[in-house]
C-alpha positions as CSV (number, residue, x, y, z in Angstrom):
1,M,52.5,138.6,-205.7
2,E,51.6,135.1,-204.6
3,Q,50.3,132.8,-207.3
4,S,46.6,132.0,-207.2
5,R,45.5,128.5,-206.4
6,D,42.6,126.6,-208.0
7,I,39.9,124.8,-206.0
8,A,41.7,121.5,-206.1
9,A,44.9,123.1,-204.7
10,W,42.9,124.8,-201.9
11,Q,41.2,121.6,-201.1
12,D,44.6,120.0,-200.7
13,W,45.6,122.8,-198.4
14,L,42.4,122.5,-196.3
15,Y,42.9,118.8,-195.8
16,T,46.6,119.1,-195.2
17,R,46.5,122.0,-192.7
18,L,43.2,121.4,-191.0
19,Q,41.6,118.4,-189.1
20,A,38.8,116.9,-191.2
21,Y,36.3,114.4,-189.8
22,E,36.0,112.7,-193.2
23,R,39.7,111.9,-193.0
24,I,40.5,111.2,-189.4
25,G,37.2,110.8,-187.6
26,R,36.3,112.2,-184.1
27,K,39.7,113.7,-183.4
28,A,38.7,116.5,-185.9
29,L,35.6,117.5,-183.9
30,H,35.4,120.4,-181.4
31,P,32.7,119.7,-178.8
32,T,32.1,123.4,-178.4
33,L,30.9,126.3,-180.5
34,T,33.7,128.6,-179.2
35,Y,36.0,128.1,-182.3
36,M,33.1,128.7,-184.7
37,E,31.9,131.8,-182.8
38,R,35.3,133.4,-183.0
39,W,35.5,132.6,-186.7
40,D,32.0,133.9,-187.2
41,A,32.8,137.2,-185.4
42,L,35.8,137.8,-187.6
43,L,33.6,137.3,-190.7
44,G,31.1,139.8,-189.4
45,H,28.3,137.3,-188.6
46,P,27.4,136.7,-192.2
47,H,24.5,134.3,-191.4
48,R,22.6,137.2,-189.8
49,A,22.1,138.7,-193.3
50,Y,19.4,136.2,-194.4
51,P,16.8,133.8,-193.0
52,I,18.0,130.2,-192.4
53,I,16.2,126.9,-192.4
54,H,18.3,124.5,-190.3
55,V,18.1,120.7,-190.9
56,A,19.3,118.0,-188.5
57,G,18.7,114.2,-188.2
58,T,20.3,110.9,-188.7
59,N,18.9,109.8,-192.1
60,G,17.4,111.9,-194.8
61,K,18.6,115.4,-193.8
62,G,20.5,115.8,-197.1
63,S,17.6,114.8,-199.2
64,T,15.2,117.0,-197.1
65,S,17.6,120.0,-197.4
66,A,17.9,119.5,-201.1
67,F,14.1,119.1,-201.7
68,L,13.4,122.3,-199.7
69,A,16.1,124.3,-201.4
70,S,14.9,123.2,-204.8
71,I,11.3,124.1,-204.1
72,L,12.2,127.6,-202.8
73,Q,14.3,128.1,-205.9
74,A,11.4,127.0,-208.1
75,A,9.3,129.5,-206.2
76,G,11.6,132.3,-207.4
77,Y,13.8,132.7,-204.3
78,K,17.6,133.0,-204.5
79,V,18.7,130.1,-202.3
80,G,21.9,129.2,-200.6
81,L,22.4,125.5,-199.8
82,H,25.0,124.2,-197.4
83,M,25.4,120.4,-197.3
84,S,28.1,117.9,-196.4
85,P,30.1,115.9,-197.1
86,H,31.0,116.7,-200.7
87,L,31.5,114.2,-203.5
88,H,34.3,115.7,-205.4
89,F,35.2,119.3,-204.3
90,F,34.5,121.1,-201.1
91,T,32.8,123.9,-202.9
92,E,29.8,121.6,-203.5
93,R,29.0,122.4,-199.8
94,M,28.1,126.0,-200.7
95,R,25.8,126.4,-203.6
96,V,23.6,129.4,-204.6
97,N,20.7,128.3,-206.9
98,G,22.7,125.2,-207.6
99,K,26.0,126.9,-208.5
100,E,29.2,126.6,-206.6
101,P,31.4,129.7,-205.9
102,P,33.7,130.7,-208.7
103,S,37.3,129.6,-208.5
104,Q,38.4,133.3,-208.2
105,W,36.1,133.9,-205.3
106,V,37.4,130.8,-203.5
107,D,41.0,131.9,-204.1
108,D,40.4,135.5,-202.9
109,F,38.6,134.4,-199.8
110,L,41.1,131.7,-198.6
111,S,44.1,133.8,-199.6
112,Y,42.8,136.6,-197.3
113,W,41.8,134.3,-194.4
114,E,44.3,131.4,-194.5
115,K,46.5,132.7,-191.7
116,K,43.5,133.4,-189.5
117,I,42.0,130.0,-190.2
118,E,45.3,128.4,-189.0
119,E,45.6,130.7,-186.0
120,L,42.1,129.9,-184.8
121,D,42.9,126.2,-185.1
122,L,39.7,125.6,-187.0
123,S,38.5,122.2,-188.2
124,F,37.9,121.7,-191.9
125,F,34.2,121.8,-191.3
126,E,34.3,125.0,-189.3
127,A,36.4,126.7,-191.9
128,T,34.0,125.7,-194.7
129,V,30.8,126.5,-192.8
130,G,32.1,130.1,-192.3
131,M,33.0,130.2,-195.9
132,S,29.5,129.1,-196.9
133,F,27.9,131.7,-194.8
134,A,30.1,134.4,-196.2
135,F,29.5,133.3,-199.8
136,F,25.7,133.4,-199.2
137,R,25.9,136.9,-197.8
138,E,28.0,138.2,-200.7
139,A,25.6,136.5,-203.2
140,Q,22.7,138.2,-201.4
141,V,20.6,135.1,-201.0
142,D,16.9,135.4,-200.0
143,V,17.2,132.3,-197.8
144,A,19.7,129.6,-196.9
145,V,19.0,125.9,-196.2
146,V,21.7,124.7,-193.9
147,E,22.3,121.0,-193.2
148,V,23.9,120.0,-189.9
149,G,27.1,118.1,-190.3
150,L,27.0,115.8,-187.2
151,G,24.7,115.9,-184.2
152,G,23.3,119.4,-183.6
153,K,24.2,120.9,-180.3
154,W,27.9,121.3,-180.9
155,D,27.8,121.3,-184.7
156,A,29.5,124.3,-186.2
157,T,26.3,125.3,-188.0
158,N,24.5,125.7,-184.7
159,I,25.5,129.3,-184.2
160,V,22.5,130.3,-186.3
161,I,19.1,131.4,-185.1
162,P,16.9,129.8,-187.8
163,E,13.6,130.9,-189.3
164,L,12.6,127.2,-189.0
165,A,14.2,124.0,-187.8
166,L,13.6,120.5,-189.3
167,I,14.6,117.2,-187.6
168,T,14.6,114.1,-189.9
169,P,14.3,110.5,-188.5
170,I,16.7,109.7,-185.6
171,G,18.6,106.4,-185.7
172,W,21.8,104.7,-184.6
173,D,24.8,106.5,-186.0
174,H,28.0,108.2,-184.6
175,V,27.2,106.6,-181.2
176,E,30.8,107.0,-180.1
177,I,30.3,110.8,-180.4
178,L,26.6,111.5,-179.8
179,G,26.0,108.9,-177.0
180,P,25.0,105.3,-176.6
181,T,21.2,105.6,-176.6
182,L,18.6,107.1,-178.9
183,T,17.7,109.5,-176.1
184,D,21.3,110.8,-176.0
185,I,21.3,111.1,-179.8
186,A,18.0,112.9,-179.8
187,Y,19.2,115.5,-177.2
188,Q,22.1,116.3,-179.4
189,K,19.9,116.7,-182.5
190,A,17.4,118.8,-180.4
191,G,20.2,121.3,-179.9
192,I,19.0,123.1,-183.1
193,I,15.7,123.9,-181.5
194,K,15.8,127.6,-180.6
195,E,13.7,129.9,-178.5
196,Q,10.2,130.6,-180.0
197,R,11.4,129.3,-183.5
198,P,9.1,126.6,-185.0
199,V,10.5,123.1,-185.4
200,I,9.2,120.3,-187.6
201,I,9.8,116.6,-186.7
202,A,9.7,114.0,-189.5
203,P,7.6,110.9,-189.4
204,S,9.1,107.6,-188.3
205,Q,10.7,109.0,-185.2
206,P,11.5,106.6,-182.3
207,E,9.2,107.2,-179.3
208,E,12.1,108.3,-177.1
209,A,13.2,110.9,-179.7
210,V,9.6,112.3,-179.9
211,H,9.6,112.7,-176.1
212,V,12.9,114.6,-176.2
213,F,11.9,116.9,-179.0
214,S,8.6,117.7,-177.3
215,E,10.3,118.3,-174.0
216,V,12.9,120.7,-175.5
217,A,10.4,122.5,-177.7
218,L,8.2,123.1,-174.7
219,A,11.1,124.4,-172.6
220,R,12.1,126.8,-175.4
221,Q,8.5,127.8,-176.3
222,A,9.2,126.6,-179.8
223,P,6.0,125.7,-181.8
224,L,6.3,122.0,-182.7
225,Y,4.8,120.4,-185.9
226,D,4.4,116.7,-186.4
227,A,4.9,116.3,-190.2
228,Q,3.0,112.9,-190.3
229,S,-0.2,114.5,-189.0
230,H,0.1,117.6,-191.1
231,Y,1.0,116.1,-194.5
232,P,1.1,112.3,-194.8
233,I,2.8,111.2,-198.0
234,A,2.4,107.7,-199.6
235,V,4.7,105.8,-202.0
236,Q,3.1,105.0,-205.4
237,G,4.5,103.5,-208.6
238,W,7.5,103.9,-210.9
239,H,8.2,105.8,-214.1
240,F,10.9,104.7,-216.6
241,L,12.6,107.6,-218.3
242,P,15.5,107.6,-220.8
243,G,18.5,106.5,-218.7
244,A,16.7,106.9,-215.4
245,L,13.9,105.9,-213.1
246,R,11.5,108.2,-211.2
247,R,9.2,107.4,-208.2
248,E,5.7,108.6,-207.6
249,F,4.7,110.0,-204.2
250,L,1.1,110.8,-203.4
251,S,0.2,113.8,-201.2
252,S,-3.1,112.4,-200.0
253,R,-4.2,115.7,-198.3
254,E,-4.0,117.5,-201.7
255,N,-4.5,114.4,-203.9
256,Q,-1.4,115.3,-205.9
257,I,1.2,113.0,-207.4
258,W,4.9,114.2,-207.2
259,L,7.6,112.6,-209.4
260,S,11.0,112.3,-207.7
261,P,14.4,111.3,-209.0
262,L,15.2,110.3,-205.4
263,T,13.4,107.0,-205.4
264,G,13.8,105.4,-201.9
265,D,10.6,104.7,-199.9
266,Y,12.0,106.8,-197.1
267,Q,11.6,109.9,-199.3
268,A,8.0,109.8,-198.4
269,S,9.0,110.8,-194.8
270,N,11.3,113.5,-196.2
271,L,8.7,114.9,-198.5
272,S,6.2,115.0,-195.6
273,T,8.6,117.0,-193.6
274,V,9.3,119.3,-196.5
275,R,5.6,119.8,-197.3
276,T,5.0,120.7,-193.7
277,A,7.9,123.2,-193.9
278,V,6.3,124.8,-197.0
279,E,3.0,125.3,-195.1
280,V,4.8,126.9,-192.1
281,L,6.6,129.2,-194.4
282,R,3.4,130.1,-196.2
283,E,1.9,131.0,-192.9
284,K,4.9,133.3,-192.4
285,G,4.1,135.1,-195.7
286,W,6.4,133.2,-198.1
287,T,5.0,132.8,-201.6
288,I,5.3,129.1,-202.7
289,S,2.9,127.7,-205.2
290,D,1.8,124.1,-205.7
291,R,3.6,124.2,-209.1
292,A,6.8,125.2,-207.3
293,I,6.5,122.2,-205.1
294,Q,6.1,119.8,-208.0
295,T,8.9,121.4,-210.0
296,G,11.2,121.6,-207.1
297,I,10.8,117.9,-206.3
298,A,11.1,116.8,-210.0
299,Q,14.2,119.0,-210.5
300,V,16.0,118.5,-207.2
301,Q,19.1,117.1,-208.7
302,L,19.3,119.9,-211.4
303,H,18.8,122.6,-208.8
304,T,21.1,121.3,-206.0
305,G,23.6,118.8,-207.5
306,L,22.5,116.1,-205.0
307,R,23.7,112.7,-206.0
308,G,23.7,109.1,-204.7
309,R,20.3,109.0,-202.9
310,A,18.8,105.9,-204.4
311,E,19.9,107.2,-207.8
312,W,19.4,105.1,-210.9
313,L,21.8,105.4,-213.8
314,R,21.9,103.7,-217.2
315,V,25.6,103.2,-218.1
316,K,26.7,101.1,-221.1
317,E,23.3,99.4,-221.4
318,K,23.5,98.5,-217.7
319,W,21.5,99.7,-214.7
320,I,23.4,101.1,-211.7
321,L,21.8,102.0,-208.4
322,L,23.9,104.5,-206.3
323,D,23.0,104.9,-202.6
324,V,25.1,106.6,-199.9
325,A,23.6,104.3,-197.1
326,H,26.1,103.9,-194.3
327,N,24.3,102.8,-191.2
328,P,21.7,100.2,-190.2
329,P,18.5,102.4,-190.7
330,A,19.7,103.4,-194.1
331,F,20.5,99.8,-195.1
332,A,17.1,98.7,-193.9
333,A,15.5,101.4,-196.1
334,L,17.7,100.3,-199.0
335,R,16.5,96.7,-198.5
336,E,12.9,97.9,-198.8
337,L,13.7,99.8,-202.0
338,L,15.3,96.7,-203.6
339,R,12.2,94.7,-202.8
340,A,10.0,97.3,-204.4
341,A,12.2,98.2,-207.4
342,P,11.0,97.2,-210.9
343,L,14.5,95.9,-211.6
344,S,16.6,93.3,-209.8
345,L,20.3,93.9,-209.4
346,Q,22.9,91.3,-209.9
347,G,26.1,92.7,-208.4
348,L,27.0,94.6,-205.2
349,L,30.0,97.0,-204.9
350,L,30.5,97.7,-201.2
351,G,32.8,99.7,-198.9
352,F,32.6,101.2,-195.4
353,S,34.4,103.6,-193.1
354,Q,36.0,101.9,-190.2
355,E,33.9,103.3,-187.4
356,K,30.5,102.2,-188.9
357,D,28.3,99.4,-187.5
358,I,29.1,97.1,-190.4
359,L,27.6,93.9,-189.0
360,S,24.2,95.5,-188.2
361,S,24.2,97.3,-191.6
362,L,24.8,94.1,-193.5
363,K,22.2,92.3,-191.5
364,A,19.7,95.1,-192.2
365,L,20.4,94.7,-196.0
366,G,19.5,91.0,-195.5
367,G,22.2,89.3,-197.5
368,W,23.1,89.2,-201.2
369,E,22.8,86.3,-203.6
370,G,25.0,87.7,-206.4
371,P,28.7,88.5,-206.6
372,V,30.0,91.1,-204.1
373,F,32.9,93.4,-205.0
374,F,34.4,94.6,-201.7
375,T,36.5,97.7,-201.9
376,Q,37.7,100.8,-200.0
377,A,37.7,104.5,-200.5
378,N,40.9,106.4,-200.8
379,L,41.0,107.9,-197.3
380,R,42.5,106.9,-194.0
381,R,39.2,106.1,-192.3
382,A,38.3,103.5,-195.0
383,L,38.0,99.9,-193.8
384,P,40.4,97.7,-195.8
385,A,38.6,95.7,-198.4
386,E,40.0,92.4,-197.2
387,K,38.7,93.0,-193.6
388,L,35.3,93.9,-195.0
389,R,35.2,90.7,-197.0
390,D,36.1,88.6,-193.9
391,I,33.3,90.3,-191.8
392,A,30.7,89.9,-194.6
393,L,31.6,86.3,-195.3
394,D,30.1,85.1,-192.0
395,L,26.8,86.7,-193.1
396,G,26.8,84.9,-196.5
397,Y,28.2,87.7,-198.6
398,K,30.7,86.3,-201.1
399,G,33.1,87.9,-203.4
400,E,36.5,89.4,-204.1
401,A,38.4,92.3,-202.5
402,F,39.7,95.2,-204.5
403,S,42.1,97.9,-203.2
404,T,40.5,100.7,-205.2
405,V,36.9,101.6,-206.2
406,S,37.9,102.0,-209.8
407,A,39.3,98.4,-210.0
408,A,36.2,97.1,-208.2
409,L,33.9,99.0,-210.6
410,E,35.7,97.8,-213.7
411,A,35.4,94.2,-212.6
412,A,31.8,94.6,-211.6
413,L,30.8,96.1,-214.9
414,D,32.6,93.5,-216.8
415,R,30.9,90.6,-214.9
416,C,27.4,92.0,-214.1
417,E,24.5,93.3,-216.1
418,S,23.3,95.5,-213.1
419,L,24.9,96.8,-210.0
420,L,24.3,98.3,-206.6
421,I,27.0,100.7,-205.3
422,T,26.7,101.6,-201.6
423,G,28.2,101.7,-198.1
424,S,29.7,105.2,-198.0
425,V,29.4,108.6,-199.6
426,F,33.1,108.2,-200.4
427,I,32.5,105.0,-202.3
428,V,29.7,106.6,-204.3
429,S,31.9,109.7,-204.9
430,E,34.8,107.6,-206.3
431,A,32.4,105.5,-208.4
432,L,30.9,108.6,-209.9
433,S,34.3,110.0,-210.7
434,T,35.3,106.7,-212.4
435,L,32.1,106.6,-214.4
436,R,32.6,110.2,-215.4
437,A,36.1,109.5,-216.6
438,S,35.1,106.4,-218.6
439,P,35.0,106.7,-222.4
């Protein structure tokens, strides 16, 4: 009998045998749903066993998905949550009420399907999306919140017919794949709008994106909800807690304050979208109390494992801000957060993937007066630290280059009393791993 493999070993197998966008970029993508449809048919169409809330967008779709899943869990529902990319292990992409599949389930599933996964020539993302859907069916979830990986129209998750679709703010990202204009990008995201299924669009959308969503929704007879007009949310003050910071958000329509561990100003837009989604679900007969909304927002990290979204940590008497910003709109939002924050940060630990718009992102951040620790994640797509340092130097960013995140972090914590870590989900992931391993 073949020896069982643990999750780490299966992750190595998936990355070795399959094409993964995180590792090699656009060559891993299939601009068609044919591969996913064949895989889904073999699995017996597991996503048809439960209602799905489908979430697309450029920025904020991860936070939005997590908030909504957490609120539904607080309301008493058994919730599947598919998100990507993962920080440490691929099983983070498929949680049920915050818990990843057991190692034995993963081994049984992949041992049974590994030959078919190879025969179908699936990408890493397609394989794990199907796995998520199958896990949710076996766990008998009441609902699944599914975040799009990239785009919408040709994303592997887009085989679903959702109960409800959400589209978070559109911006410039993955233009080499989705198209050179915001209109092109919006049409790709609008691919998740399905016939007669309601769709919610987040506040802060570009005018051309709103036009596209309205046009597609009308053509597909999909009820369209503008979150800003339904539930405007305002940013309020800050709360210091032991080892962490929380942000206040005001729901003006209900005159309620929500405390969130995700502290960026842009979370107001995400919460507006989520609150509108709750109202649409209530109209459909779902039972979601106001207390569940407050609890779900406050406990979003506990319920979903979401990390690195304007997350404040207290480590060795030093404040660290982790943020997975990786494109110009996200860096502009990060700049606003730093202006509003009750703490000023001294050092910057920074790394990017090669295909990102680095110059525009750094311009959006607006410079950095303190020391910068340039680094690179441990993957092929990472921009070498020396190249990043040279690019940033022309914009006034000054510092040293480090070949590993752990070396950069050690130097930064040695020299700085506070630190921002950003530029890539992979940078944040490796920083968290290093912090977790530190004595």
